[in-house]
N, C-alpha and C positions, 0 to 999 in steps of 0.2 A: 504493500500500500504506500509506504513512504517513498519507495523508488519511483513509482508512477507520479507522485506529487512533485518530486524534484525534477522529473523529466518534463512535466507540464510547465513548471516554472522556467526551466531552461528554454523550452520552445517559445514561451511568452517573451523572454528576454531577447531571444534571437529575432522575433518579429518586431519588437520595439527598436532594436538596433537597425534592422533593415528599413523600417519606416523613417528613422532619423537620417540614415544615409540617403534615402530617396529625397527627402526634403532638402538636405544640404546640396544634393546634386542639382535640384531645380533652382535653388537660390543662388548657386555659384556657377551658373552656366556661361557667364561672360568670359570673353577671351582676354588673356593677359599676355604680356611680353615677358619671356624668360630669357634673361641675359646671363651668359656664362663666359668663361675666359676666351673661348675661340669663336664665339658667335652669339646668335640669338634666334629664338623662334617663338611663335605664338601658339598657344594651346588653351583650352578651357581651364578655368581655375580649379574645378573639381578634379580634373586629371592631375594637375600639379599637386594638389593637396593629397590625393591618394598615392601618388608616386612617392612623395616625401614621407608619408606615413609608412608605406611598405619598406622604404629604405631604413627608416628608424627601427621597424620591427626586425629586419634582418641584422642590423648592427647589434641590437639588444640580444637577439638569439645567439649570435656569434660570441658575444661576451659571456653569456651564460655557459655555452659549450666549452669555451676555453677555460673558464673558471672551474667548472666541474672536472675537466681533464687534468688541470693542475692539481686540484685537491686529490683526485684519484691517484695521480702519480706520486704525490707526496705521501699518501697513506701506504702505497705499495713499498716505498723505500723504508718506511718505519718498521713494517712487519717482516 
């Protein structure tokens, strides 16, 4: 019984997140100029926001993986 309740809460939260992302997509549809070292290009703001979010997730995940690997290596050396 408790597992199904938690599953429904998880589905509800996923739906809420999906609705928020859809609203943000609609509100941030304007085109922006993205300038970087070697040039520039235009793209919708929501694409730029999603791209930077995904890059941040990847960097965070890599940091977690490297930290766990270092701790595991440290523990293997002790025992």
